[in-house]
N, C-alpha and C positions, 0 to 999 in steps of 0.2 A: 504493498500501499503506500509506501514510503516514497516509491520510485515514479507513482500516479501522481503524489501531492507535489511532489517537485517538478513533473512535467507541466501539472495546471498550475501552477505558480508562475512557471517561467511563461505559459502561455495567456494568462491572465496580464502578467507584463506588458508581453508583447504587442496585445490586443488593445493597450491602452497608450502604446507609444511610447512607455517609460524607460530612462537607462535605470540600472541599478540603484543606483543614488538617488534617481528622483525618489521609484519607488519605495526605498527606505525610508526616503523623509515624511511620505504620505502615509506610510503605514504604523511610523513613529519606532524603526528599530534600528540597530546596525547594520548598514550596506555588508560586512564580513558575514553579519548572521542570516542576513538573505540569503545571498550568495550561498553560503554553507547549507540553507533548506533548500535551497532551487537545483543543488547539485547534488541532493541526496545523501550529502555529508554529517548531517546532522537531524535529529527530531526534534522539532517547537515542542515548546510547552504549550498548554491551552493557552495561557494569555497571550501567547506570541500568536498561536493561530487566529484569536478574535481579535487582535490587533489588525492580522493579514487580511482578514475578512472584512472586516470594519473598514480599513481603508480601500480596499477594490469594490466596496459595495456589494456583496455576496454575502449569504449566509454560510455558516462554517462548511456546513454537509456538503455544499457544493465544492469547497477543497478536495473532497474524497470520495465525486463521484469518478465511478469506475468507467472506463470505456465503453462503450457497447462494442462487443465483439463480432455480432453478426452482421453480416455487411447486406447488399442489395440481393444478394443470389441465395441468403438464407442459411450459408455455411459460415461456421465459426473461422476466425482467422486464427493463425500461426501465434503464438504469445512470442512476445518480443525476445530478442537472444538474453543470454543469462545475464548476470550481474556484472560479467567485464573479469578485468584482471583481478588476481589475488592481490590482497596488502604487500605481500612479499615483491610480487611481480612490479608494483607501483614504485615500492622502495628501490629495487633494482633499475628500475628505467628511470626513476628520478635523475640523477646528476647526469646520465646522456641529456635527457631533456633540457637541462639548466643549462649545459655547456651549448649546447645548438642553440638557446635562446641567447645565449652570452655573444656566440660568434653571430648571430641574426643583427644584434645591436651593434657589436662592432662594424659590423658590414654597413648599416646606416650610417653611422657616424662617417666612417669613410665617404661614400656614397653624399654626403652632404656638406664634405668641406669642412667637417668640425662640429657641424648641430646634428645631436642626437635626436632626431626626429619620430615621431609616433613611437615611441619606446617606453615603458612603462614597468618601475621596478618592480611591481608585483606578478602573479600568473608565473611564479617559478613553480617548478612540481615540488621544489623541497618545502614550498609554503603550503601546496596543497597535501601534501602528506603529513605535513606536522598537524595541519586541521584536521584531517581524519583520525587521526591520531588523540589528539585533543578533546575533539567528540566521543572517542571511546576510552576516555578517562586519563590518558597518560601525561601525567605531568610534565611539563615543558624541561625541565632539568634532566631530565632521564633523556629527551630526546637530544639537547645539546651536549650532555655529556658520555652517551654511551649510543643511541641507536643510531644517529647521523655519523658518526666515525666508523660502526660498524658496514652502514649501508654503502658508505663510499669506498672504503676496505672492500666490500664484497662485490660492487661494481668495478672497481679496480682489477680486483682479482679475475673476474668474469671477463675481461677486456684484456688481458693477459693472458689467457688460456684460450681466446680466439686468436690472439696473433701465435701463439705457440702450435695449435692445431694450424693456421697457415701453413707454418715454418716447415710442420713435419710433411705437410702435404706438398710444400714445394721438394722439400727434399725425398720424398719418394717419388715423386716426376721426375725430377733430374736422374737418380738411380735407376729408374728405368728406361732412361734413354740411354743409357751407357753400356 
């Protein structure tokens, strides 16, 4: 049900043509809170749901309406794909995504001759991962001191294993040529 709530909130905001910040101001909650709810990273409390429903001018029950699964043909549609990558998979992919974001920011800086245009400091996978852990009750201190260093180490290990496998494959191919 949390996924349908997240989708419903994104649809309501889009229908009204609101930015995340505008919607958060409208419903009187923090933008980060609304973002976490819209992405299914956190489950809102009843008071927050009431604020959101009131701000959008809909009954709270409307936020939980399930989409009609019966199409025009009368056949049930296939359910959406599974929940996506596991928390561990997200963690291991976060450093790679952040490095790509850094590279994109540098390319924009170079392309704009010194002016960093249209880049945002937020949106890093590390921040998204931290928010998900926070929603699961993991304290920030544990994240900083233990979890993120381990994630970076695991990502570097994975990268080195891939490089080693590529080298071994190249060595095997060279050996077969001789």
